[in-house]
N, C-alpha and C positions, 0 to 999 in steps of 0.2 A: 531626555530627561537630566536635569543636575543631581548629584547627589544628594544635595541638599533637600530638594524638593521630594526625591524619592523617598528619603529617612522621614518627611514630613507624612506622605501617604501611608507608606507603613505603619508610622503609630497610629494615624488613625483608622486604618483597619483593623490593628490589633485590638485598639477601644472596642470597637463596634463589636468584634468578634467575641471579647469578654463578657458583654451584656448578656449573652447566650441567643440561640435562636439565628436563623438563617434567612438572610435578608432574601428577598424576591428578586433582587438585583444587584450587581456591584454597585456601591457606594460610590457617588461621584466627590472630587476634591477640585473647586473651581475657583477665579478669581470673581469676587462680586462685581457686578456694574456698576455700583455706587460704592465709594471708598468708605464711606462710614459706615459699610456693612462688615467691615475688617478686611484682613490680607487675603483668606482663604474662606471658603464655605462647603459643608458638607451638606448631603441628605439622607446618610446614614439612619437617622432617627426615623424619618417617614420611610424608610423600606425594612425597618425593623417592625412596624405598628402591629401587623397581623400577627409575626410571628410571638411578639411578646404579648401581643394581648392588652396595650395599655396606650393613652395617647401620647402622641408623637412628641409633645411638648416635654411630657416627663420624661421620655427615653431621651431628648435631647440634652435634659437637665444632668441626667446620671450618665450621660455621654460625655459631656464637659468635664465632669469631675474624673471620667478613666482617660479623656484625653490628655487633661493635666498631668496625671499620674505618669503618662507615657513621654512627655515633652519636658515636664519639670520647669527651669527656667527660661526654656525655649517660648514657651508660652506665657504671653503677658495676662490676657484675658479673654475670656468668652462671650458668647451672647446668643442669645436662643431668638430666635426671629421667626415672623410667620408662622406659617401652621407646624414647624418644627424643624426649619432649618438651622444649623450651628454655625456661628461666626467664630474665626479663629483671628484673635489680634496677637502677631507674632512679636518676638522681643527685639531688641535694637540687636543683642549679639546673633541671634541667629538669621537676621538679614546680614550682620557683616561677614559670616561666614559663608553664606550665600554669596557674597560681594568678593570676598577672597576667592571662592572657587571661579567665579567669572575672569578675574582678572590673572588668576594663574594658568588657566587655561587658554589665554591668549588668543590668537587666530582661530583656535582649536575648538571654542566653546560655540556650543550648538551642535556639535557632530554628534551621529546617531552612532550606537553599540549594536547592529542587529546580531541577534541570535544566530542567525546564517548568513554571513557575508557571502555576496554574489558577484562572480565576476561576468561583467554585464558589457556586451557590446551593443551603442546606441549608432544607429546609423541613420543620417537626415542628409537633408539637403539633396544631396545624389541627382541633379539637375542634368539634363542631356548639355553636354559641353560644344553645343552648338551656338549660344548665344551668351551674352552675360545673364547674372544673377538678377533678375526682376524681383519685384514686390511677393510675389507667390512664394519663389524658393526664400526671400527674406523673412516671411513668417514661421516658414519650415526650419528656416536656420535659429529663429528667435526661440521658437519653441524646443527645438533640439537640444540647443545648448542651455537651456535652463534646466529643462530634464537632467542632463548628465550632470551638471551642476547640482541637482536635487539629489540624485543618487550617492554622488560624492558625498555629501554633508550628512546623509544618511548612514554613511560606513560601509559602502561597497565601491569594488573596485571596476572604474569605469574607463571604456575605452571608446574613443570618439571615431567614427569613420563617414567619409565620403565616396561613394560608388558611383566611379566615372563610366559612363555609358559609351565608350569609345568603341565599341564594335557593332554592326550593322550597319544599314541603309543610308542614317541620316548623316553619318559620316563622309558616304561617298556624296551625298547630296551637298554636304558643306563644302568637302572638295571641289565639285563642279560649280558652286557658286561663286568660291574665292576664285576659280581660275577665270570664270567669265568677267568678274570685275578685272582682274590682271591684264583681261585682254582687250579691256575696253567694250565688252559687250554685255548685253543685257543678260540678268540673271535669271536660268529657267525657272519655268512657271511654278515650280514645285520646289523651288529653291528658298535660300535666306536671305530676306530682303533689306536686311537691317544696314546702318552707315557701317557697323561692325565688320560689315564682310569687307568694304573697300579697305578700312584699316588693316585688316588680316592681309590682304593683296597687298598692298605698300609695306609691311611690315616682313613678308616672306620671299627672300631673294629667289628670282626663277620662277616664280609661282605660275608664270605665264606658259613653261614649257613644263613643268612637274609632272610628274606621274601622280594620278589622280589618287590612287592611295596614301602615297606618300605626301601629297600637299593635304588630304584628309586629315591625317595626325598629325603633320607639323600644325595646321589650324588649331587642331583640338589642344597639341600642348600648351599652345599661346591662351587659348580660351581659360583651359585650367589654372594657369599661372594667371591670368587676370580674375577669376573665380576665388582663389586662393588670398590674392591679395584685397578684394573686397569683403569678404568676410572675415579676414582679420582684421581688418578697420572698423568692421562691425561687431568686434569682442568676441570672435568665433574663429578656434582654430580645431584642427583635428591631427588625431594620432595615426591616422592611416588614410590615404588617398589611393582606394583599391580601384586597379584597372580590369574591367568588362575582359578586355581584348587577353588579359593575362589567363582566363579559363579558357582559354582555346588554344593556347597557345601549348607545346610540347607536344610529347608523344610518349605514352597516352596524356592528353590534355585533362584538367581537372573537372573538365566537361564529362570525358570519356570516365574518367574516375567515380564520377557520382553517379552516371548510368550502371556502372560495375557493380555499385554499393547495392543500389537497387534492384538489380538482376540477381544479386545472390540473397535477396530477401524475397525474391519471386512478386516482386512490384510491377514489372514489365511484361510488355508482349507486343508481337509484331502483327499487325492487321495492314492490309491492303499495302504492303510496303515500310509501312511509318512502324515509326517505334511510340510505342503508347504505355502512359504511367496510370495506373490503376487507384486515381484520387478518389473515384466514387465508393470504394471502400474505406475513406477517411471524412466521408459526408459530403463530398463535393457532387454536384449535380448530375457528372458526366465524367468520363476518363478524359485524358488530356495525352494530345502527340507531343512529344519531346523531341524527336527527330522525323522530319519530313522523308518520305519514299525517296526525293531526291538525295540524302545523305546529312542535308540542312538541318542545322539546329535551329529549335525556336527560341523566343525569346525566353520562355519559360524555362528553356533548360538553362540558362545562365543562371536566372534565377535560384533553381534547385542547386546547382554547383556553387554559387556565392554560400549557400545557407551551410552547406554542406563543408565547406572551407572555413565556415564560420565554428562549426560546430567541431571541426578539427583541430580547429586555434585554441580549446579548451573554454570558450564561452558557457556558462551554463544558463545565461539568459539573452536571449537576443531580443532587443526592440528596435522595429524599424518604422521609421518617420517619414510616410509618404504622402502624394499629393492627392488631391480629389478624385483625379481621374484613376486611379487604382482601386477603387472600391470592390471593383468586379475581382478583382486579384486574390482578396482575403481568403475566403474558402478553399481556394485551390492551393494556394500556398501554405496555408497549415495542413492542408492532407498530404502536401509532398513533403513537409518537413516531419510529419509522423511517418509516412514513408520511408523516409532516410533512417529512423528510429529516434528522432528528436521525442523530448517529452510534450504532452499536452501545454505544459506552463511553461515552457522552454522558449517560445515566441511570442509576440505581441507586436501587433500590426496597429499602428494607428494613423489615422486616415485624418490629413488636414483639410479643410474645407476652404472656401476660396476667398478672396481677400479683393475688396475693391477700392479704387482711390475716389474721392470727389475734391473738387475745388469751387467753394461759391455756389454749390448745391449743382453743378454738374459732374457728371460722370468723368474721370482720366480714363482714356482708351489703352487696353494692352492688347498687344498682339506680336508674341514673338518671331514668328515668321516674318510678318509685314515689316516689324522694327519699329512698329507703333506700340513701344511698352515703356514702362518706368522700370529704370532699374535701381539695383540696391544703392548701388553710389549714388543714385539721382537722388533717393529719397532720403538718404544720409546728409547729403552737400545741402538738402531742403530744409528739415528739421532736425537733423543731427541724433546722433546714435542713441541718446535717452530717449528722446521721445518715439523714436522709430519702433526700439526694443519694447518701448511700455505699450503703446496701441496696439503693436502686433501679438502682443502677449494679456490684452485687457479681457479677449474674451476666450473662451473653451475652445480647444483646436478644431472638434468636431463641428461648429457652427461657423457660417459665414459671417462676414465682418466687413463694415466699411469705415475708411479710416478717412476722416474730414483733415485734409493739409489745411485748412484755414485755423482749425482749432488747434492742430498739434503745433501752429507756429506761434499761435497768442499766448503772451505772458499776461493771464488773467485768472479770473475765478472759475473760468467757462474750461480751462486747461489743468485737468489733475494732475500732470508732469511737473507743472511748475510749482504745485505744494510740496510733492517728490523732491525735486530739487532743492527748494525752500528749505525743507527739513535738514537734506544732508549738508546745506552751506552750514546752518545753524549748529550741529552737531561738529562739523570740522572745527568751527570758530573754538567752540567748548574744547574740542582737543587739544589745539592749538595755544590756548590760554594756559591748560593744565600745564601742558609742555614747558610754557614761560614762567609761570609762576605757581610751580610744585609748594606744598606746604605739608608739613609733617606734624601739623598741631592739630587734636582732635577737633571735631565739628563743635560749635558755640550750642549747638540744638541736638536734642536726640535725633537718631535716625529716623527712627519713627515717633512721632508727635503723638502723644497719647490724649 
């Protein structure tokens, strides 16, 4: 909130307090819906009725005099309205100071000043690097980026992060799929079928003879580069692309380090040869295996190590924007975070719901493995970045949504994006005119007509 408006609010509250009595709730100061009801209105008199034992309109009249004494020349006039609201009409001088504050702040106008600025890690998209970013990932990207921007505007320090799932069986499957294409053979039944797999095979020299592990990692590197380019074209950039594989490298690895932290706090135990985490002590429905009897780490082990790494990097709030298929992991991840020593309010998991596309009433099918999917690049090429981001953000992240491509393309009253773009164009035209035709002359009419 601006200093000018803060001062106005404080003046109204002081005036109300000076009447005596304790209001039953904090008085409000709001912009009236109708312009002829003044610049701001307060319900303070209504809230003081019981404490002062007088009709609210009488109290509003007394409040008007008190507010006038507080604001002096900044208040042009007051009006008691309805059952006891007090409408305030502020002077040109007050408006001019407010405008000067906006102009002086420049691009920083509207930024928050939180009492406790936080160092926030926002992890989003984080799709498996086994295929292009599709529209589900696009919704995650639009939401995560908007969330990060809002937190920055509110005055927090924000770090954007993409968690690359480059460890595990899916990378081996990708390697086998690419090699099959390079050899001119059919992709295995459990492999990835999209056309992009053939493109990977054509781009990787020696793919037909390469070691499968190395081939899988080479394919991942190309897919990550492709995802980065697609997301940057969508207006989404990350400070860190964090490799899951890096959690398992080194001796001791970061996974082992997380296990050691849990062991020191008595949170793990051995049973049937496996290593278990006592997540049930923190609200999970049962304990979870983090290392199998074979010595193989579970997927959950990577998540635990990753969140411990983020804690040790000094973030005091972790926001994870996850896909709809992760809903069952929420309680266990919170339990693991608390087992590591994390604060209950230090982690928030935001689960995105599914997005579907329709065209002329017909659903557009998506299947990442079969290659029958719409990529982020396809979506942007079809309806543009503005429309894509608008439609992907128009509904709450925890509700499913359908994106009508035909409506998103239209330049008509049926498409809300059309109005936003039109308003932006008008504003930009006004700013260009001001730059071309600056005027030092005062306005011919008052800033606020009486």
